[in-house]
N, C-alpha and C positions, 0 to 999 in steps of 0.2 A: 676789730681790724678784720678787713678782708681777707679770705684764708689764700686768695692769689698771693697778695703782696706779702703774707706770712710765708707762704711758700717759696717766693723769690729771696726774701730775707734769710731763710734758714738756708737756702742755696748758696748764698754768699758766703755763708759761716763756712759750710762743708767744702766749698771750693778753696777757701782760705786754709782751712785745716790741711786740706788735701796737698795744696802748694808746699805748704811748710815740711810735710812729710817726704815730699819727692824733691826737695832742694837741700832743706837745711837739715832735716832728721833722717836721712837715708839710711842710717845704722840703727834706728831705734825700731822697735817692732810696733807695728799697727794694733791699735785694740781691735778686738773682735768685732766691735759695735759701738760707734760714737752715737751713744742711748741720751735719751731726755735723762734729767734728773730722776723722774719716776722710776724709769726702768733700773737706773744705777743703782738707786737704793734696794731695789729689789734684789738686785745682784750681788751685793756685799756679802752676805753671809755666806755664799758658795765661791767668792773670788778667786780663792787661792784654788781650789780644785779645778775651776774653769780655766784658769790661766794654764795649769799642767796640763788638760786634756788638749786644749787647742793651741798648745805652744808650736807645734809643726805648723799650723795653718799661720799663725801669726808671722811666722818667718818668710813667708810667701811675699814677695815684694814685686813689682811691675820692673821692667827696665829703666835703668837710672838715665839712659840717652832719652827718653820720651820727652818730648817738648808740648808740654800743655796746650792746647789751643781751642778753649771752650769758653762761651760767654753765652749769658741768658738773653734770649731776643734774637740770638743769630743762629745759623743754621748747626744743629747738633754734628758733631764729627760721625762720618759713617764708618761703618766698619761691615766687616765680611767675616764670618764665622763657620764652623762646620756645625750642625746640629746633631741629634742622636743616632739619626740614619746616615751621617756621612754627607749629608748635601749642604751646599753652601747657602748661606743666609745672612741676607743684609739689612742693615736697619732700613735703609732706602726702600726696601721691597714693601715696607707699609704705608708709603705716603697715602694719604686719603682716610688714615685712621690717626686717633691719639695713640703714643705708644708710652708703656709704663718701662723704662729699662731697669731690670732689679740685678745688681750685683750680689752674690750670694754663693755659700758653698756648705755643703752637707753638715760638716761639723757645727755649724753655726746655730746654736740654740734659738736665736732670736729669728734667724732665717727660717727655722723650722717652724716656727709657731706663727710666722706670716705666710708660709706657704698657702694653707687653704684659704686665706682671704684673699690672696692674689687670684687662686682659681675659681673662687666666687666671683670677684670682679670681671674676669675673663669671660665667664660663663654668661654673666647678666648685660653685658655691654657691647652690643655689635659694632660700635664704632670705636672700639679700643682692643689695642694689641699688647698681651703680655710678653715681653720678651726676657727670658731667665738666661741671663750669663753667668754661665759657672766659672768661679775663677780658680784656674791651676790645680783641677783634682782630676784623676782617673776615670776615664771614660766608663769602665764597669763601675764604678762606685757610684757614677750619678746615674747610670742607668737602673741600677737597683733601687736607688732612693726614688727616682720618679716613678717606677713601676709600683711599689709599695704603696706610694702616695696616691697612685692614680691621677697623677697632673696630667693635663692635656694641652697646658700653652707650650709654645717653642721654648726648647733649652738648646743654648750653643754653648760652646766651649772658649774661653778665653785662656789658651792653653800656656801662654807663656806672661800673663799678666799685663800685656800691653794696651789693652781695651781699657781695663781698670785703671793703668796710668793715663792714658789720654782724658779720662774722666775724673781724674783725682780721686780716686776712692782709697780713703784711708782708714774704713771699718766697714764691717758687714753686718746687716745688708745695708746697701746703699742703691737709693732708687732716684731715676730722674723721668720726667714727663716731657715728651716731645708731642709738638702739635701735628695738625693733618698735612702741614707743608714742610714739616721735618725742622721746625725751629725748637730750640730749648726752652722750655717753659721754667724749669726751676728743678731742684734736685731736694731729696729729704735723706739727711743721714739717720739710721736707725730704723726699727720696725714700725711699720703702720699698722693700724687696724683697720678692716673694711670701711668702717665708718669715715674715718679720716681719708682713705683713697678715694671713695666714693665722693665726698664733699668736695675734695680738690678737684677731681674731674667735673663736679657738676659747676663748679666756679670758673673752670676754663670754658666751658661749654657756652655760660652765660656772656662771654665775652666775644663770643664768635662774630 
């Protein structure tokens, strides 16, 4: 199956799951990560400890008043957030490049595992921007994490979780691909490897 089609199918799934959480299941805690079966099986042995350590982050939810307005093939919802330097950054600032919008937080182990691959993808592709959207964490915690990891891609703060709500994020990490014109190409719930990210990007390029 063409990987672009697969990405779109997966995106439909994550959008449906996200819509459930923001409409029906608003009193339930979102999982740290809507993982593939392979990742879930690896996590089973430490599930209890993980749930305890991530409990505070799992309680974080976007505003219940958010009205989702997101569709594949349509313009991705624009947003403007502050970066580590306190400067405003908008998704639309990166028109002319592909954008990988990654929703994450520092206490998420799969986010942590994915970060080096995001950096590698960012370093190796001039036509791609990685935009890391940190969800509802204190700036000082994120600054220390980014500095320690020596990550150089842009990081912005979704302080109230509103943008995560708009993008129907129900687990971490969650990534969306946006094309050079600002249209939504698809979304992936859960951690990706460098190889998966790069293959998806290459498939999008073939369809230009």
